[in-house]
Structure formats: C-alpha cells, structure tokens
N, C-alpha and C positions, 0 to 999 in steps of 0.2 A: 512616461514609462514605455520602454520598448516592448513590442509584442512578444519577443523571445523571453524577456524577463517575466512577463505576465504569465506565460504558459508554464515556465519553470515554477513559479510561485503556486500556480494551480495544481501542478503535479505534486509538489511538496505537501500542500494541504491535503490532497487525497491520500497520500501515503501516511501522513500523520494520523488521519482519520482511521485508516486501516490498522495502524499500529494500536490505536486505542481499542478498536474492536477485537483485535487479537489478544490484547491484554485483559479486557473486561468481559469477554463472552466465550462461550464454548463453540461458537459457530465455526463451521468448516470454511476453509479459504474460499471455496467456490460460492459460499453464501455471502462472504464479505466483499467479493469482487464487485458485484453490482451496487452494493450499498456504499462503496467508496468511490463510485463514479466511473468505474471501468466496465466495459462490455465484454472484453476478451481476457481470459485468465492468463494467456501467454504474455500479453502486453503488461498486465498487472504484475506478474512475477518478475519480468524484466525490469520494470520501473522500480519495483520494491527493492530489488537487489542493487540497482544503481544508486538509490538513495540511502540504503541502510548497510549495504555490504553483505547481506545475507538474504536467503529466501524467506518467505513468510513462515514456513514450517520451522526453519532454523531459529527465526526470531522468537516464535512462540515457545520453543523448547528452552531457549536462553532465559526467558522471563519467568518460566515456571518455577 
C-alpha cells in the first residue's frame, strides 16, 4: 500500500470517529478535536469539510 493511501485512510478514520462523537455526544467541537487525533482545530475543520462537504457545526445541525 502506498504511503499516500495509508494517510488518506487514517484521515478518513479520524473524521468518521469525529462524526460518531458529534452524533452521540454533546461535546463541543474543541473537545472532539483531540479525541479524534487532531491537535489543531483549524486542520480538523479543514479536513472535516474536505471529507464531508460541511463544517462540524453544520454536520451536527444536519443530524439533529
């Protein structure tokens, strides 16, 4: 497997984990960021939008 593919799979896994937490908890996004493997909220928001097409806040509103 190529390194690029492995990194993409890892990012996808982290975003799916974040989606689960947004769905199943009332935690703030800033609390979810480190629990999903990110250290920087800006990087997290950018990657979340890249994979889902919406921000974490938009995603949470959509699933409510």
